[in-house]
ZADRENBA-795334 format. One record per residue (C-alpha): residue number from 0; x, y, z. Coordinates in Angstrom, 1 decimal, padded with zeros to 4 digits. Each point is the difference from the previous one (the first is absolute). Layout:
REC     n       px       py       pz
REC   NUM        X        Y        Z
...
This chain:
REC     n       px       py       pz
REC     0    015.2   -084.4   -079.6
REC     1    002.7   -001.2    002.4
REC     2   -001.1   -001.1    003.5
REC     3    001.7    002.8    001.9
REC     4   -001.6    002.7   -002.2
REC     5   -003.4   -001.7    000.4
REC     6    000.4    000.0    003.8
REC     7    001.1    003.7    000.1
REC     8   -003.1    001.0   -002.1
REC     9   -002.3   -002.0    002.1
REC    10    001.4    001.4    003.2
REC    11   -000.3    003.6   -001.4
REC    12   -003.6   -000.6   -001.1
REC    13   -000.8   -001.5    003.4
REC    14    001.5    003.0    001.8
REC    15   -002.1    002.4   -002.1
REC    16   -003.2   -001.9    000.9
REC    17    000.9    000.1    003.6
REC    18    000.8    003.6   -000.1
REC    19   -003.5    000.7   -001.8
REC    20   -001.7   -002.0    002.7
REC    21    001.7    001.9    002.8
REC    22   -000.7    003.3   -001.6
REC    23   -003.7   -001.1   -000.2
REC    24   -000.2   -001.1    003.5
REC    25    001.8    003.2    001.3
REC    26   -001.9    002.4   -002.2
REC    27   -001.0    003.0    002.1
REC    28   -003.2    000.2   -002.2
REC    29   -001.1   -003.5    000.9
REC    30    000.8    000.4    003.7
REC    31   -001.9    003.4    000.0
REC    32   -003.0   -001.6   -001.7
REC    33   -000.1   -002.8    002.6
REC    34    000.1    002.5    002.8
REC    35   -002.9    001.9   -001.5
REC    36   -002.1   -003.2   -000.1
REC    37    000.9   -000.7    003.6
REC    38   -001.4    003.4    000.8
REC    39   -003.2   -000.9   -001.7
REC    40    000.3    001.7   -003.5
REC    41   -000.5   -001.3   -003.4
REC    42    002.9    000.4   -002.4
REC    43    000.5   -000.1   -003.7
REC    44    002.9    000.7   -002.3
REC    45    000.9    002.6   -002.5
REC    46    002.5    000.1   -002.9
REC    47    003.6    000.6    001.3
REC    48    000.8    003.7    000.4
REC    49   -003.7    001.1   -000.9
REC    50   -003.4    000.6    001.4
REC    51   -001.4   -002.2   -002.9
REC    52   -001.4   -003.5    000.3
REC    53    001.7   -002.8   -001.9
REC    54   -001.4   -000.6   -003.4
REC    55   -002.5   -002.9    000.3
REC    56   -000.5    000.5    003.7
REC    57   -003.1    001.4    001.6
REC    58    001.7    002.7    002.1
REC    59   -001.6    000.7    003.3
REC    60   -002.6   -002.7   -000.7
REC    61    002.8   -002.5    000.5
REC    62    000.6    001.3    003.5
REC    63    000.3   -002.9    002.5
REC    64    000.8   -000.7    003.6
REC    65    001.0   -003.6   -000.9
REC    66    003.8   -000.4    000.3
REC    67    000.1   -002.9   -002.5
REC    68   -001.9    001.9   -002.6
REC    69    002.3    002.9    000.5
REC    70    003.2   -002.2   -000.4
REC    71   -001.6   -001.2   -003.3
REC    72   -000.3    003.6   -001.2
REC    73    003.7    000.7    000.8
REC    74    001.0   -003.2   -001.7
REC    75   -002.0    001.2   -003.0
REC    76    001.1    003.6   -000.1
REC    77    003.2    000.2    001.9
REC    78    001.3    000.5    003.5
REC    79    000.5    003.8   -000.3
REC    80   -003.6    000.7   -001.2
REC    81   -001.3    003.2    001.5
REC    82   -002.4   -000.6    003.0
REC    83   -003.4    001.6    000.4
REC    84   -003.0   -000.4    002.4
REC    85   -003.7    000.6   -000.3
REC    86   -001.1    002.7    002.3
REC    87   -003.8   -000.6    000.1
REC    88    000.5   -003.6    001.2
REC    89    002.3    001.2    002.7
REC    90   -002.0    003.0    001.4
REC    91    002.9    002.4   -000.8
REC    92    000.3    003.3   -002.0
REC    93    003.1    001.8   -001.2
REC    94    000.6    003.7    000.0
REC    95    002.3    000.5   -003.1
REC    96    002.0    003.0    000.4
REC    97    001.9    001.1   -003.2
REC    98    003.0    002.3    000.1
REC    99    000.8   -000.1   -003.7
REC   100    000.0    003.7   -000.8
REC   101   -000.4    003.3    002.0
REC   102   -003.6    000.5   -001.4
REC   103   -001.0   -003.6    001.0
REC   104    001.3   -000.5    003.5
REC   105   -002.5   -001.7    002.2
REC   106    001.9    001.1    003.2
REC   107   -000.3    003.6   -001.1
REC   108   -003.8   -000.5   -000.7
REC   109   -000.5   -001.3    003.5
REC   110    001.9    003.1    001.4
REC   111   -002.1    002.4   -002.1
REC   112   -003.1   -001.7    001.3
REC   113    001.1    000.6    003.6
REC   114    000.2   -003.6    000.7
REC   115    003.0   -000.9    002.3
REC   116    001.2   -003.5   -000.6
REC   117    002.6   -002.1    001.8
REC   118    000.6   -003.4   -001.5
REC   119    002.6   -001.1    002.4
REC   120   -002.4   -002.5    001.6
REC   121   -001.6   -001.2   -003.2
REC   122    000.5   -003.0   -002.2
REC   123    001.6    001.5   -003.1
REC   124    002.2   -000.7   -003.1
REC   125    002.0    002.3   -002.3
REC   126   -000.5   -000.6   -003.7
REC   127    002.7   -000.1   -002.7
REC   128   -000.9    003.6   -001.0
REC   129    000.3    001.3    003.6
REC   130   -003.7   -000.2    000.7
REC   131   -001.5   -001.1    003.3
REC   132   -002.7   -002.7    000.5
REC   133   -001.6    000.2    003.4
REC   134   -002.1   -003.0    000.9
REC   135   -003.1    000.5    002.2
REC   136   -002.6   -002.5    001.4
REC   137   -003.6    000.7   -001.1
REC   138   -002.7    000.5    002.7
REC   139   -002.5   -002.9    000.0
REC   140   -002.9    002.3   -001.0
REC   141    001.8    001.9   -002.7
REC   142   -000.8   -001.0   -003.7
REC   143    003.1    000.9   -002.0
REC   144   -001.7   -000.4   -003.2
REC   145   -001.7    003.4    000.6
REC   146    003.3    001.7    000.6
REC   147    001.8    002.0   -002.7
REC   148    003.3   -001.0   -001.4
REC   149    001.4    003.5   -001.1
REC   150   -000.1    002.2    003.1
REC   151    002.5    002.7   -000.7
REC   152    003.1    000.8   -002.0
REC   153    002.4   -002.8    000.5
REC   154   -002.4   -001.9    002.2
REC   155   -001.9   -003.2   -000.8
REC   156   -002.0   -002.4    002.3
REC   157    000.6   -003.4   -001.3
REC   158   -002.7   -002.6    001.0
REC   159    000.4   -002.9   -002.4
REC   160    003.6   -001.4   -000.4
REC   161    003.5    001.2    000.5
REC   162    003.7   -001.1   -000.7
REC   163    001.9   -000.6    003.1
REC   164    003.6   -000.5    001.2
REC   165    002.1   -001.7   -000.9
REC   166   -000.7    000.9   -003.6
REC   167    001.8    002.1   -002.4
REC   168   -000.5    002.2   -003.1
REC   169    002.2   -000.2   -003.0
REC   170    001.0    003.4   -001.5
REC   171    001.5   -000.1   -003.6
REC   172    001.9    003.0   -001.3
REC   173    000.6    001.1   -003.7
REC   174    003.7   -000.9    000.2
REC   175   -001.0   -003.6    000.9
REC   176    000.8    000.4    003.7
REC   177   -002.4   -002.0    002.3
REC   178   -000.5    000.9    003.7
REC   179   -002.0   -002.0    002.5
REC   180   -001.7    001.9    002.8
REC   181   -001.8   -001.7    002.9
REC   182   -003.0    000.4    002.2
REC   183    001.2    000.3    003.6
REC   184   -002.2   -001.1    003.0
REC   185    000.5    001.7    003.4
REC   186   -001.9   -000.1    003.2
REC   187   -002.4   -002.6    001.2
REC   188   -001.3   -003.0   -002.0
REC   189   -003.2    000.6   -002.1
REC   190   -002.3   -001.7    002.4
REC   191    000.9    002.5    002.7
REC   192   -001.0    003.0   -002.1
REC   193   -001.8    002.9    002.0
REC   194   -003.6    000.8   -000.6
REC   195   -000.7    002.3   -003.0
REC   196   -000.1    003.7    001.5
REC   197   -003.1    002.0   -000.2
REC   198    001.7    002.8   -002.0
REC   199    000.7   -002.5   -002.8
REC   200   -003.6   -001.3    000.1
REC   201   -001.2    003.5   -000.2
REC   202    002.3    000.8   -003.0
REC   203   -001.0   -003.2   -001.9
REC   204   -003.7    000.5    000.6
REC   205   -000.3    003.0   -002.4
REC   206    001.8    000.9   -003.2
REC   207    001.1    003.2   -001.7
REC   208   -001.9    001.1   -003.0
REC   209    003.1    001.6   -001.8
REC   210    002.8   -002.4   -000.4
REC   211    002.3   -000.3    003.0
REC   212   -000.8    003.4    001.3
REC   213   -001.9   -000.3    003.2
REC   214   -002.8    002.4   -000.8
REC   215   -003.7   -000.4    000.3
REC   216   -000.7   -003.6    000.9
REC   217   -002.8   -002.5   -000.9
REC   218   -001.9   -001.1    003.2
REC   219   -000.1   -003.7    000.6
REC   220   -003.7    000.1    001.1
REC   221   -002.8    002.2   -001.2
REC   222   -001.8    002.5    002.2
REC   223   -003.0   -002.4    000.0
REC   224    002.1   -002.9    001.1
REC   225    001.5    002.0    002.8
REC   226   -003.5    000.7    001.3
REC   227   -000.8   -003.6   -000.2
REC   228    003.0   -000.6    002.4
REC   229   -001.7    002.4    002.4
REC   230   -003.1   -002.0   -000.1
REC   231    001.3   -003.5   -000.2
REC   232    003.4    000.3    001.7
REC   233    003.4   -001.0   -001.4
REC   234    000.0   -003.3   -002.0
REC   235    002.3   -002.8    001.1
REC   236    002.7   -000.4   -002.8
REC   237   -000.3    003.7   -000.7
REC   238    000.2    001.6    003.4
REC   239    003.5    001.6   -000.3
REC   240   -000.8    001.4   -003.5
REC   241   -003.4    001.3    001.1
REC   242    001.4    001.7    003.1
REC   243    002.6    001.7   -002.0
REC   244   -002.5    001.1   -002.7
REC   245   -002.6    001.3    002.4
REC   246    002.3    001.7    002.4
REC   247    001.8    001.8   -003.1
REC   248   -003.4    001.1   -001.3
REC   249   -001.2    001.4    003.3
REC   250    003.2    002.0    000.4
REC   251    000.0    001.2   -003.5
REC   252   -003.5    001.5    000.4
REC   253    001.4    001.8    003.0
REC   254   -001.8   -002.0    002.8
REC   255    002.0    000.8    003.1
REC   256    002.6   -002.7    000.8
REC   257   -001.4   -000.9    003.4
REC   258   -003.6   -000.4   -001.5
REC   259    001.3   -002.0   -002.9
REC   260    001.8   -002.4    002.4
REC   261   -003.1   -000.4    002.1
REC   262   -002.0   -000.9   -003.1
REC   263    002.6   -002.5   -001.0
REC   264    000.1   -001.5    003.4
REC   265   -003.8   -000.3    000.2
REC   266   -000.2   -001.7   -003.4
REC   267    002.7   -002.4    000.9
REC   268   -001.6   -000.9    003.3
REC   269   -003.3   -000.7   -001.8
REC   270    001.8   -002.1   -002.7
REC   271   -000.6   -003.8    000.0
REC   272    003.8   -000.5    000.7
REC   273    001.6    003.1    001.3
REC   274    003.6    000.8   -000.4
REC   275    002.0    000.5    003.2
REC   276   -000.1    003.4    001.4
REC   277    003.8    000.3   -000.3
REC   278   -000.2   -000.7   -003.7
REC   279   -002.8    002.6   -000.5
REC   280    002.3    002.5    001.9
REC   281    003.0   -000.9   -002.4
REC   282   -002.1    000.3   -003.2
REC   283   -001.7    003.2    001.0
REC   284    003.3    001.6    001.0
REC   285    001.5   -000.9   -003.3
REC   286   -002.9    001.4   -002.0
REC   287    000.0    003.1    002.1
REC   288    003.6    000.6   -000.7
REC   289   -000.5   -000.7   -003.8
REC   290   -002.9    002.6    000.0
REC   291    002.3    002.6    001.7
REC   292    002.7   -000.6   -002.7
REC   293   -002.7    000.5   -002.8
REC   294   -001.1    003.2    001.5
REC   295    003.6    001.2    000.1
REC   296    000.5   -000.9   -003.7
REC   297    001.7   -003.4    000.7
REC   298   -002.1   -001.6   -002.7
REC   299   -002.2   -002.3    002.1
């Protein structure tokens, strides 16, 4: 090989290496993952264009808040790997609202339930299939492992792990055409998410018997457990769930609203760690409105 040709090839190869390094350093995926770690979240990687862990990886069990470990993962799997976070470690949940088909539209389900939502001030992302992920902070005394995932047609409450922006989904068509569609983040950063609203806690604390149709619902607590609340007070770590459950039960058996409220207030005041009165007011109002919708045929 003549010297000029050799130098030209070496220069070309060197340029390619430098370009690869620059792409790696400037990768939006890497930058986003580091931002998430700075916000206090644990991050792991998924195969490019999918929600699937890389073969040979441990998926969410590899989640880390160590920047150096994360760089090693990107070196191993690629700078454009999809990015995901573990929710339980971060005290977040995600309301996953699908809008795939007319009969599976989460926004329509919320409207039918009489729940008026405004996500303008929430932390949210749009998904590649035009769905919406709304991020909420979990109250300290709420155990999300007791909440239901499928809470209505086109509505899921995700409590374990979630793919976040910037990430993308790869769509392959029969004609060989490939499209890449992205998760889009808007609003505040994840660590500024608002507290989980009581209407969502109420929805996720019970589950429909018949598929996605919000018909007769299975109570979270038995009648005996509810009477135990009356005797012992609301238990720390379960207070929100127990207030929702007992208030809902009292209203459903036609105890007058003011009497039911007084009972809830008295039990709360005698609990070892009472909830703030403002929080009791908010929860009771949410349960009362849900009971009104149920009596009008709204499904709750």
